[in-house]
PDBQT receptor file of N, H, CA, C and O in Angstrom, charges set to zero:
ATOM      1  N   MET A   1     109.677 110.412 100.959  1.00  0.00    +0.000 N 
ATOM      2  CA  MET A   1     109.182 109.153 101.484  1.00  0.00    +0.000 C 
ATOM      3  C   MET A   1     109.150 108.075 100.384  1.00  0.00    +0.000 C 
ATOM      4  O   MET A   1     109.195 106.883 100.690  1.00  0.00    +0.000 OA
ATOM      5  N   GLU A   2     109.074 108.479  99.130  1.00  0.00    +0.000 N 
ATOM      6  H   GLU A   2     109.037 109.447  98.881  1.00  0.00    +0.000 HD
ATOM      7  CA  GLU A   2     109.061 107.464  98.061  1.00  0.00    +0.000 C 
ATOM      8  C   GLU A   2     110.319 106.660  98.030  1.00  0.00    +0.000 C 
ATOM      9  O   GLU A   2     110.255 105.436  97.918  1.00  0.00    +0.000 OA
ATOM     10  N   VAL A   3     111.477 107.296  98.124  1.00  0.00    +0.000 N 
ATOM     11  H   VAL A   3     111.529 108.290  98.215  1.00  0.00    +0.000 HD
ATOM     12  CA  VAL A   3     112.742 106.614  98.091  1.00  0.00    +0.000 C 
ATOM     13  C   VAL A   3     112.890 105.699  99.283  1.00  0.00    +0.000 C 
ATOM     14  O   VAL A   3     113.327 104.558  99.133  1.00  0.00    +0.000 OA
ATOM     15  N   LEU A   4     112.531 106.177 100.479  1.00  0.00    +0.000 N 
ATOM     16  H   LEU A   4     112.176 107.104 100.600  1.00  0.00    +0.000 HD
ATOM     17  CA  LEU A   4     112.587 105.353 101.686  1.00  0.00    +0.000 C 
ATOM     18  C   LEU A   4     111.662 104.173 101.562  1.00  0.00    +0.000 C 
ATOM     19  O   LEU A   4     112.042 103.061 101.927  1.00  0.00    +0.000 OA
ATOM     20  N   GLY A   5     110.456 104.372 101.058  1.00  0.00    +0.000 N 
ATOM     21  H   GLY A   5     110.147 105.275 100.761  1.00  0.00    +0.000 HD
ATOM     22  CA  GLY A   5     109.513 103.264 100.875  1.00  0.00    +0.000 C 
ATOM     23  C   GLY A   5     110.054 102.188  99.954  1.00  0.00    +0.000 C 
ATOM     24  O   GLY A   5     109.941 100.999 100.253  1.00  0.00    +0.000 OA
ATOM     25  N   ARG A   6     110.628 102.584  98.863  1.00  0.00    +0.000 N 
ATOM     26  H   ARG A   6     110.720 103.549  98.620  1.00  0.00    +0.000 HD
ATOM     27  CA  ARG A   6     111.217 101.568  97.949  1.00  0.00    +0.000 C 
ATOM     28  C   ARG A   6     112.344 100.804  98.619  1.00  0.00    +0.000 C 
ATOM     29  O   ARG A   6     112.459  99.588  98.465  1.00  0.00    +0.000 OA
ATOM     30  N   LYS A   7     113.195 101.540  99.380  1.00  0.00    +0.000 N 
ATOM     31  H   LYS A   7     113.101 102.528  99.504  1.00  0.00    +0.000 HD
ATOM     32  CA  LYS A   7     114.315 100.900 100.071  1.00  0.00    +0.000 C 
ATOM     33  C   LYS A   7     113.789  99.871 101.075  1.00  0.00    +0.000 C 
ATOM     34  O   LYS A   7     114.288  98.747 101.131  1.00  0.00    +0.000 OA
ATOM     35  N   LEU A   8     112.788 100.253 101.862  1.00  0.00    +0.000 N 
ATOM     36  H   LEU A   8     112.384 101.166 101.816  1.00  0.00    +0.000 HD
ATOM     37  CA  LEU A   8     112.242  99.355 102.873  1.00  0.00    +0.000 C 
ATOM     38  C   LEU A   8     111.583  98.109 102.189  1.00  0.00    +0.000 C 
ATOM     39  O   LEU A   8     111.736  96.983 102.662  1.00  0.00    +0.000 OA
ATOM     40  N   GLU A   9     110.869  98.337 101.099  1.00  0.00    +0.000 N 
ATOM     41  H   GLU A   9     110.744  99.252 100.714  1.00  0.00    +0.000 HD
ATOM     42  CA  GLU A   9     110.252  97.234 100.382  1.00  0.00    +0.000 C 
ATOM     43  C   GLU A   9     111.314  96.213  99.908  1.00  0.00    +0.000 C 
ATOM     44  O   GLU A   9     111.101  95.001  99.947  1.00  0.00    +0.000 OA
ATOM     45  N   ASN A  10     112.432  96.742  99.474  1.00  0.00    +0.000 N 
ATOM     46  H   ASN A  10     112.605  97.727  99.443  1.00  0.00    +0.000 HD
ATOM     47  CA  ASN A  10     113.490  95.855  98.940  1.00  0.00    +0.000 C 
ATOM     48  C   ASN A  10     114.282  95.162 100.033  1.00  0.00    +0.000 C 
ATOM     49  O   ASN A  10     114.793  94.068  99.793  1.00  0.00    +0.000 OA
ATOM     50  N   GLU A  11     114.408  95.729 101.201  1.00  0.00    +0.000 N 
ATOM     51  H   GLU A  11     113.993  96.618 101.396  1.00  0.00    +0.000 HD
ATOM     52  CA  GLU A  11     115.332  95.197 102.197  1.00  0.00    +0.000 C 
ATOM     53  C   GLU A  11     114.736  94.533 103.429  1.00  0.00    +0.000 C 
ATOM     54  O   GLU A  11     115.407  93.746 104.097  1.00  0.00    +0.000 OA
ATOM     55  N   LEU A  12     113.476  94.845 103.735  1.00  0.00    +0.000 N 
ATOM     56  H   LEU A  12     112.931  95.484 103.192  1.00  0.00    +0.000 HD
ATOM     57  CA  LEU A  12     112.888  94.278 104.989  1.00  0.00    +0.000 C 
ATOM     58  C   LEU A  12     112.218  92.956 104.745  1.00  0.00    +0.000 C 
ATOM     59  O   LEU A  12     111.634  92.755 103.680  1.00  0.00    +0.000 OA
ATOM     60  N   PRO A  13     112.280  92.023 105.716  1.00  0.00    +0.000 N 
ATOM     61  CA  PRO A  13     111.585  90.757 105.572  1.00  0.00    +0.000 C 
ATOM     62  C   PRO A  13     110.051  90.927 105.667  1.00  0.00    +0.000 C 
ATOM     63  O   PRO A  13     109.559  91.941 106.163  1.00  0.00    +0.000 OA
ATOM     64  N   ASP A  14     109.313  89.915 105.182  1.00  0.00    +0.000 N 
ATOM     65  H   ASP A  14     109.713  89.092 104.779  1.00  0.00    +0.000 HD
ATOM     66  CA  ASP A  14     107.874  90.008 105.146  1.00  0.00    +0.000 C 
ATOM     67  C   ASP A  14     107.225  90.204 106.513  1.00  0.00    +0.000 C 
ATOM     68  O   ASP A  14     106.174  90.838 106.604  1.00  0.00    +0.000 OA
ATOM     69  N   GLU A  15     107.825  89.674 107.578  1.00  0.00    +0.000 N 
ATOM     70  H   GLU A  15     108.679  89.158 107.505  1.00  0.00    +0.000 HD
ATOM     71  CA  GLU A  15     107.226  89.769 108.909  1.00  0.00    +0.000 C 
ATOM     72  C   GLU A  15     107.448  91.061 109.635  1.00  0.00    +0.000 C 
ATOM     73  O   GLU A  15     107.108  91.187 110.812  1.00  0.00    +0.000 OA
ATOM     74  N   THR A  16     108.024  92.042 108.936  1.00  0.00    +0.000 N 
ATOM     75  H   THR A  16     108.300  91.940 107.980  1.00  0.00    +0.000 HD
ATOM     76  CA  THR A  16     108.304  93.335 109.530  1.00  0.00    +0.000 C 
ATOM     77  C   THR A  16     107.082  94.237 109.532  1.00  0.00    +0.000 C 
ATOM     78  O   THR A  16     106.288  94.244 108.592  1.00  0.00    +0.000 OA
ATOM     79  N   ARG A  17     106.951  95.010 110.631  1.00  0.00    +0.000 N 
ATOM     80  H   ARG A  17     107.596  95.004 111.394  1.00  0.00    +0.000 HD
ATOM     81  CA  ARG A  17     105.911  96.041 110.721  1.00  0.00    +0.000 C 
ATOM     82  C   ARG A  17     106.651  97.402 110.807  1.00  0.00    +0.000 C 
ATOM     83  O   ARG A  17     107.528  97.600 111.648  1.00  0.00    +0.000 OA
ATOM     84  N   VAL A  18     106.269  98.310 109.921  1.00  0.00    +0.000 N 
ATOM     85  H   VAL A  18     105.557  98.149 109.238  1.00  0.00    +0.000 HD
ATOM     86  CA  VAL A  18     106.863  99.641 109.886  1.00  0.00    +0.000 C 
ATOM     87  C   VAL A  18     105.867 100.580 110.543  1.00  0.00    +0.000 C 
ATOM     88  O   VAL A  18     104.684 100.553 110.203  1.00  0.00    +0.000 OA
ATOM     89  N   ILE A  19     106.316 101.411 111.475  1.00  0.00    +0.000 N 
ATOM     90  H   ILE A  19     107.277 101.433 111.751  1.00  0.00    +0.000 HD
ATOM     91  CA  ILE A  19     105.469 102.412 112.136  1.00  0.00    +0.000 C 
ATOM     92  C   ILE A  19     105.942 103.790 111.701  1.00  0.00    +0.000 C 
ATOM     93  O   ILE A  19     107.128 104.103 111.807  1.00  0.00    +0.000 OA
ATOM     94  N   ALA A  20     105.027 104.613 111.215  1.00  0.00    +0.000 N 
ATOM     95  H   ALA A  20     104.064 104.360 111.129  1.00  0.00    +0.000 HD
ATOM     96  CA  ALA A  20     105.366 105.969 110.768  1.00  0.00    +0.000 C 
ATOM     97  C   ALA A  20     104.548 106.982 111.623  1.00  0.00    +0.000 C 
ATOM     98  O   ALA A  20     103.370 106.762 111.904  1.00  0.00    +0.000 OA
ATOM     99  N   CYS A  21     105.186 108.053 112.010  1.00  0.00    +0.000 N 
ATOM    100  H   CYS A  21     106.144 108.231 111.782  1.00  0.00    +0.000 HD
ATOM    101  CA  CYS A  21     104.552 109.090 112.770  1.00  0.00    +0.000 C 
ATOM    102  C   CYS A  21     104.527 110.392 111.991  1.00  0.00    +0.000 C 
ATOM    103  O   CYS A  21     105.533 110.754 111.380  1.00  0.00    +0.000 OA
ATOM    104  N   ARG A  22     103.422 111.098 111.995  1.00  0.00    +0.000 N 
ATOM    105  H   ARG A  22     102.606 110.804 112.492  1.00  0.00    +0.000 HD
ATOM    106  CA  ARG A  22     103.239 112.389 111.340  1.00  0.00    +0.000 C 
ATOM    107  C   ARG A  22     103.180 112.366 109.858  1.00  0.00    +0.000 C 
ATOM    108  O   ARG A  22     102.394 113.111 109.272  1.00  0.00    +0.000 OA
ATOM    109  N   PHE A  23     103.998 111.520 109.188  1.00  0.00    +0.000 N 
ATOM    110  H   PHE A  23     104.636 110.914 109.664  1.00  0.00    +0.000 HD
ATOM    111  CA  PHE A  23     104.017 111.470 107.733  1.00  0.00    +0.000 C 
ATOM    112  C   PHE A  23     103.784 110.024 107.252  1.00  0.00    +0.000 C 
ATOM    113  O   PHE A  23     104.639 109.164 107.466  1.00  0.00    +0.000 OA
ATOM    114  N   PRO A  24     102.649 109.751 106.611  1.00  0.00    +0.000 N 
ATOM    115  CA  PRO A  24     102.428 108.381 106.121  1.00  0.00    +0.000 C 
ATOM    116  C   PRO A  24     103.200 108.132 104.836  1.00  0.00    +0.000 C 
ATOM    117  O   PRO A  24     103.646 109.066 104.168  1.00  0.00    +0.000 OA
ATOM    118  N   PHE A  25     103.349 106.853 104.503  1.00  0.00    +0.000 N 
ATOM    119  H   PHE A  25     102.987 106.095 105.046  1.00  0.00    +0.000 HD
ATOM    120  CA  PHE A  25     103.911 106.484 103.226  1.00  0.00    +0.000 C 
ATOM    121  C   PHE A  25     102.789 106.648 102.206  1.00  0.00    +0.000 C 
ATOM    122  O   PHE A  25     101.777 105.956 102.320  1.00  0.00    +0.000 OA
ATOM    123  N   PRO A  26     102.916 107.523 101.225  1.00  0.00    +0.000 N 
ATOM    124  CA  PRO A  26     101.789 107.839 100.345  1.00  0.00    +0.000 C 
ATOM    125  C   PRO A  26     101.363 106.706  99.413  1.00  0.00    +0.000 C 
ATOM    126  O   PRO A  26     100.215 106.667  98.970  1.00  0.00    +0.000 OA
ATOM    127  N   ASP A  27     102.284 105.783  99.111  1.00  0.00    +0.000 N 
ATOM    128  H   ASP A  27     103.217 105.815  99.470  1.00  0.00    +0.000 HD
ATOM    129  CA  ASP A  27     101.954 104.692  98.157  1.00  0.00    +0.000 C 
ATOM    130  C   ASP A  27     101.527 103.410  98.867  1.00  0.00    +0.000 C 
ATOM    131  O   ASP A  27     101.172 102.428  98.215  1.00  0.00    +0.000 OA
ATOM    132  N   TRP A  28     101.561 103.416 100.204  1.00  0.00    +0.000 N 
ATOM    133  H   TRP A  28     101.850 104.213 100.734  1.00  0.00    +0.000 HD
ATOM    134  CA  TRP A  28     101.237 102.210 100.968  1.00  0.00    +0.000 C 
ATOM    135  C   TRP A  28      99.870 102.343 101.624  1.00  0.00    +0.000 C 
ATOM    136  O   TRP A  28      99.453 103.441 101.994  1.00  0.00    +0.000 OA
ATOM    137  N   THR A  29      99.182 101.225 101.762  1.00  0.00    +0.000 N 
ATOM    138  H   THR A  29      99.521 100.334 101.461  1.00  0.00    +0.000 HD
ATOM    139  CA  THR A  29      97.916 101.198 102.505  1.00  0.00    +0.000 C 
ATOM    140  C   THR A  29      98.242 100.727 103.930  1.00  0.00    +0.000 C 
ATOM    141  O   THR A  29      98.815  99.653 104.112  1.00  0.00    +0.000 OA
ATOM    142  N   PRO A  30      97.878 101.528 104.938  1.00  0.00    +0.000 N 
ATOM    143  CA  PRO A  30      98.199 101.101 106.312  1.00  0.00    +0.000 C 
ATOM    144  C   PRO A  30      97.368  99.910 106.772  1.00  0.00    +0.000 C 
ATOM    145  O   PRO A  30      96.208  99.749 106.394  1.00  0.00    +0.000 OA
ATOM    146  N   THR A  31      98.002  99.076 107.606  1.00  0.00    +0.000 N 
ATOM    147  H   THR A  31      98.944  99.207 107.914  1.00  0.00    +0.000 HD
ATOM    148  CA  THR A  31      97.326  97.984 108.241  1.00  0.00    +0.000 C 
ATOM    149  C   THR A  31      96.473  98.473 109.418  1.00  0.00    +0.000 C 
ATOM    150  O   THR A  31      95.416  97.919 109.721  1.00  0.00    +0.000 OA
ATOM    151  N   ALA A  32      96.978  99.546 110.076  1.00  0.00    +0.000 N 
ATOM    152  H   ALA A  32      97.836  99.996 109.830  1.00  0.00    +0.000 HD
ATOM    153  CA  ALA A  32      96.278 100.122 111.227  1.00  0.00    +0.000 C 
ATOM    154  C   ALA A  32      96.694 101.589 111.363  1.00  0.00    +0.000 C 
ATOM    155  O   ALA A  32      97.780 101.982 110.937  1.00  0.00    +0.000 OA
ATOM    156  N   THR A  33      95.822 102.378 111.953  1.00  0.00    +0.000 N 
ATOM    157  H   THR A  33      94.940 102.059 112.299  1.00  0.00    +0.000 HD
ATOM    158  CA  THR A  33      96.147 103.788 112.262  1.00  0.00    +0.000 C 
ATOM    159  C   THR A  33      95.674 104.057 113.696  1.00  0.00    +0.000 C 
ATOM    160  O   THR A  33      94.811 103.373 114.246  1.00  0.00    +0.000 OA
ATOM    161  N   GLU A  34      96.272 105.060 114.243  1.00  0.00    +0.000 N 
ATOM    162  H   GLU A  34      96.973 105.616 113.796  1.00  0.00    +0.000 HD
ATOM    163  CA  GLU A  34      95.930 105.488 115.631  1.00  0.00    +0.000 C 
ATOM    164  C   GLU A  34      96.093 107.000 115.727  1.00  0.00    +0.000 C 
ATOM    165  O   GLU A  34      97.041 107.559 115.176  1.00  0.00    +0.000 OA
ATOM    166  N   GLY A  35      95.191 107.652 116.411  1.00  0.00    +0.000 N 
ATOM    167  H   GLY A  35      94.420 107.198 116.858  1.00  0.00    +0.000 HD
ATOM    168  CA  GLY A  35      95.285 109.092 116.580  1.00  0.00    +0.000 C 
ATOM    169  C   GLY A  35      94.789 109.867 115.370  1.00  0.00    +0.000 C 
ATOM    170  O   GLY A  35      94.213 109.319 114.430  1.00  0.00    +0.000 OA
ATOM    171  N   GLU A  36      95.046 111.195 115.441  1.00  0.00    +0.000 N 
ATOM    172  H   GLU A  36      95.514 111.641 116.205  1.00  0.00    +0.000 HD
ATOM    173  CA  GLU A  36      94.668 112.082 114.344  1.00  0.00    +0.000 C 
ATOM    174  C   GLU A  36      95.556 113.305 114.353  1.00  0.00    +0.000 C 
ATOM    175  O   GLU A  36      96.206 113.621 115.350  1.00  0.00    +0.000 OA
ATOM    176  N   GLY A  37      95.571 113.985 113.223  1.00  0.00    +0.000 N 
ATOM    177  H   GLY A  37      95.043 113.729 112.413  1.00  0.00    +0.000 HD
ATOM    178  CA  GLY A  37      96.377 115.193 113.121  1.00  0.00    +0.000 C 
ATOM    179  C   GLY A  37      97.847 114.930 113.317  1.00  0.00    +0.000 C 
ATOM    180  O   GLY A  37      98.389 113.952 112.800  1.00  0.00    +0.000 OA
ATOM    181  N   LEU A  38      98.496 115.803 114.067  1.00  0.00    +0.000 N 
ATOM    182  H   LEU A  38      98.056 116.597 114.487  1.00  0.00    +0.000 HD
ATOM    183  CA  LEU A  38      99.964 115.662 114.315  1.00  0.00    +0.000 C 
ATOM    184  C   LEU A  38     100.286 114.451 115.147  1.00  0.00    +0.000 C 
ATOM    185  O   LEU A  38     101.428 113.991 115.154  1.00  0.00    +0.000 OA
ATOM    186  N   ASP A  39      99.294 113.917 115.859  1.00  0.00    +0.000 N 
ATOM    187  H   ASP A  39      98.367 114.291 115.853  1.00  0.00    +0.000 HD
ATOM    188  CA  ASP A  39      99.521 112.760 116.731  1.00  0.00    +0.000 C 
ATOM    189  C   ASP A  39      99.147 111.436 116.064  1.00  0.00    +0.000 C 
ATOM    190  O   ASP A  39      99.047 110.415 116.743  1.00  0.00    +0.000 OA
ATOM    191  N   GLN A  40      98.942 111.438 114.768  1.00  0.00    +0.000 N 
ATOM    192  H   GLN A  40      99.023 112.268 114.216  1.00  0.00    +0.000 HD
ATOM    193  CA  GLN A  40      98.525 110.231 114.078  1.00  0.00    +0.000 C 
ATOM    194  C   GLN A  40      99.740 109.362 113.779  1.00  0.00    +0.000 C 
ATOM    195  O   GLN A  40     100.817 109.871 113.465  1.00  0.00    +0.000 OA
ATOM    196  N   THR A  41      99.559 108.052 113.879  1.00  0.00    +0.000 N 
ATOM    197  H   THR A  41      98.685 107.639 114.135  1.00  0.00    +0.000 HD
ATOM    198  CA  THR A  41     100.579 107.067 113.480  1.00  0.00    +0.000 C 
ATOM    199  C   THR A  41      99.951 106.061 112.529  1.00  0.00    +0.000 C 
ATOM    200  O   THR A  41      98.740 105.838 112.554  1.00  0.00    +0.000 OA
ATOM    201  N   TRP A  42     100.772 105.465 111.703  1.00  0.00    +0.000 N 
ATOM    202  H   TRP A  42     101.755 105.647 111.683  1.00  0.00    +0.000 HD
ATOM    203  CA  TRP A  42     100.346 104.476 110.739  1.00  0.00    +0.000 C 
ATOM    204  C   TRP A  42     101.230 103.235 110.879  1.00  0.00    +0.000 C 
ATOM    205  O   TRP A  42     102.449 103.328 111.022  1.00  0.00    +0.000 OA
ATOM    206  N   ALA A  43     100.585 102.087 110.834  1.00  0.00    +0.000 N 
ATOM    207  H   ALA A  43      99.595 102.011 110.718  1.00  0.00    +0.000 HD
ATOM    208  CA  ALA A  43     101.329 100.787 110.854  1.00  0.00    +0.000 C 
ATOM    209  C   ALA A  43     101.170 100.113 109.521  1.00  0.00    +0.000 C 
ATOM    210  O   ALA A  43     100.078 100.043 108.956  1.00  0.00    +0.000 OA
ATOM    211  N   TYR A  44     102.301  99.612 109.023  1.00  0.00    +0.000 N 
ATOM    212  H   TYR A  44     103.188  99.669 109.482  1.00  0.00    +0.000 HD
ATOM    213  CA  TYR A  44     102.296  98.943 107.707  1.00  0.00    +0.000 C 
ATOM    214  C   TYR A  44     102.992  97.594 107.882  1.00  0.00    +0.000 C 
ATOM    215  O   TYR A  44     104.118  97.534 108.377  1.00  0.00    +0.000 OA
ATOM    216  N   ASP A  45     102.331  96.527 107.482  1.00  0.00    +0.000 N 
ATOM    217  H   ASP A  45     101.417  96.576 107.080  1.00  0.00    +0.000 HD
ATOM    218  CA  ASP A  45     102.911  95.197 107.490  1.00  0.00    +0.000 C 
ATOM    219  C   ASP A  45     103.483  94.913 106.088  1.00  0.00    +0.000 C 
ATOM    220  O   ASP A  45     102.775  95.007 105.086  1.00  0.00    +0.000 OA
ATOM    221  N   MET A  46     104.754  94.572 106.043  1.00  0.00    +0.000 N 
ATOM    222  H   MET A  46     105.329  94.496 106.857  1.00  0.00    +0.000 HD
ATOM    223  CA  MET A  46     105.439  94.412 104.754  1.00  0.00    +0.000 C 
ATOM    224  C   MET A  46     104.813  93.321 103.904  1.00  0.00    +0.000 C 
ATOM    225  O   MET A  46     104.782  93.446 102.680  1.00  0.00    +0.000 OA
ATOM    226  N   ASP A  47     104.303  92.232 104.529  1.00  0.00    +0.000 N 
ATOM    227  H   ASP A  47     104.329  92.130 105.523  1.00  0.00    +0.000 HD
ATOM    228  CA  ASP A  47     103.707  91.181 103.694  1.00  0.00    +0.000 C 
ATOM    229  C   ASP A  47     102.449  91.723 103.006  1.00  0.00    +0.000 C 
ATOM    230  O   ASP A  47     102.155  91.308 101.885  1.00  0.00    +0.000 OA
ATOM    231  N   ALA A  48     101.713  92.616 103.621  1.00  0.00    +0.000 N 
ATOM    232  H   ALA A  48     101.951  92.953 104.532  1.00  0.00    +0.000 HD
ATOM    233  CA  ALA A  48     100.544  93.231 102.964  1.00  0.00    +0.000 C 
ATOM    234  C   ALA A  48     100.943  94.246 101.923  1.00  0.00    +0.000 C 
ATOM    235  O   ALA A  48     100.275  94.376 100.898  1.00  0.00    +0.000 OA
ATOM    236  N   ILE A  49     102.002  94.956 102.161  1.00  0.00    +0.000 N 
ATOM    237  H   ILE A  49     102.545  94.851 102.994  1.00  0.00    +0.000 HD
ATOM    238  CA  ILE A  49     102.513  95.940 101.165  1.00  0.00    +0.000 C 
ATOM    239  C   ILE A  49     102.950  95.266  99.892  1.00  0.00    +0.000 C 
ATOM    240  O   ILE A  49     102.743  95.797  98.801  1.00  0.00    +0.000 OA
ATOM    241  N   ARG A  50     103.557  94.093 100.018  1.00  0.00    +0.000 N 
ATOM    242  H   ARG A  50     103.725  93.662 100.905  1.00  0.00    +0.000 HD
ATOM    243  CA  ARG A  50     104.128  93.406  98.868  1.00  0.00    +0.000 C 
ATOM    244  C   ARG A  50     103.093  92.621  98.035  1.00  0.00    +0.000 C 
ATOM    245  O   ARG A  50     103.387  92.223  96.908  1.00  0.00    +0.000 OA
ATOM    246  N   LYS A  51     101.883  92.398  98.583  1.00  0.00    +0.000 N 
ATOM    247  H   LYS A  51     101.644  92.721  99.499  1.00  0.00    +0.000 HD
ATOM    248  CA  LYS A  51     100.907  91.662  97.813  1.00  0.00    +0.000 C 
ATOM    249  C   LYS A  51     100.632  92.393  96.504  1.00  0.00    +0.000 C 
ATOM    250  O   LYS A  51     100.599  93.623  96.464  1.00  0.00    +0.000 OA
ATOM    251  N   PRO A  52     100.432  91.617  95.426  1.00  0.00    +0.000 N 
ATOM    252  CA  PRO A  52     100.160  92.302  94.158  1.00  0.00    +0.000 C 
ATOM    253  C   PRO A  52      98.912  93.181  94.248  1.00  0.00    +0.000 C 
ATOM    254  O   PRO A  52      97.879  92.779  94.783  1.00  0.00    +0.000 OA
ATOM    255  N   ARG A  53      99.039  94.345  93.729  1.00  0.00    +0.000 N 
ATOM    256  H   ARG A  53      99.879  94.671  93.294  1.00  0.00    +0.000 HD
ATOM    257  CA  ARG A  53      97.891  95.283  93.725  1.00  0.00    +0.000 C 
ATOM    258  C   ARG A  53      97.063  95.057  92.469  1.00  0.00    +0.000 C 
ATOM    259  O   ARG A  53      97.593  94.903  91.369  1.00  0.00    +0.000 OA
ATOM    260  N   LEU A  54      95.748  95.042  92.662  1.00  0.00    +0.000 N 
ATOM    261  H   LEU A  54      95.317  95.168  93.556  1.00  0.00    +0.000 HD
ATOM    262  CA  LEU A  54      94.845  94.884  91.520  1.00  0.00    +0.000 C 
ATOM    263  C   LEU A  54      94.668  96.257  90.802  1.00  0.00    +0.000 C 
ATOM    264  O   LEU A  54      94.595  97.291  91.465  1.00  0.00    +0.000 OA
ATOM    265  N   PRO A  55      94.602  96.257  89.499  1.00  0.00    +0.000 N 
ATOM    266  CA  PRO A  55      94.377  97.490  88.789  1.00  0.00    +0.000 C 
ATOM    267  C   PRO A  55      93.025  98.128  89.157  1.00  0.00    +0.000 C 
ATOM    268  O   PRO A  55      92.060  97.409  89.417  1.00  0.00    +0.000 OA
ATOM    269  N   PRO A  56      92.949  99.453  89.180  1.00  0.00    +0.000 N 
ATOM    270  CA  PRO A  56      91.664 100.116  89.545  1.00  0.00    +0.000 C 
ATOM    271  C   PRO A  56      90.557  99.857  88.548  1.00  0.00    +0.000 C 
ATOM    272  O   PRO A  56      89.440 100.345  88.725  1.00  0.00    +0.000 OA
TER     273      PRO A  56
């Protein structure tokens, strides 16, 4: 998922929403989630993913 995540970050426009089922993107913070377990989905908005992350 790391390679796919980097590819999507580089190629998708800011207004894109990515929906993932069963496997979340480990380095991204979801905008929304629905369900649980095997039926869980995650929504990621690219403009939120690209915002600079503050150091911990």
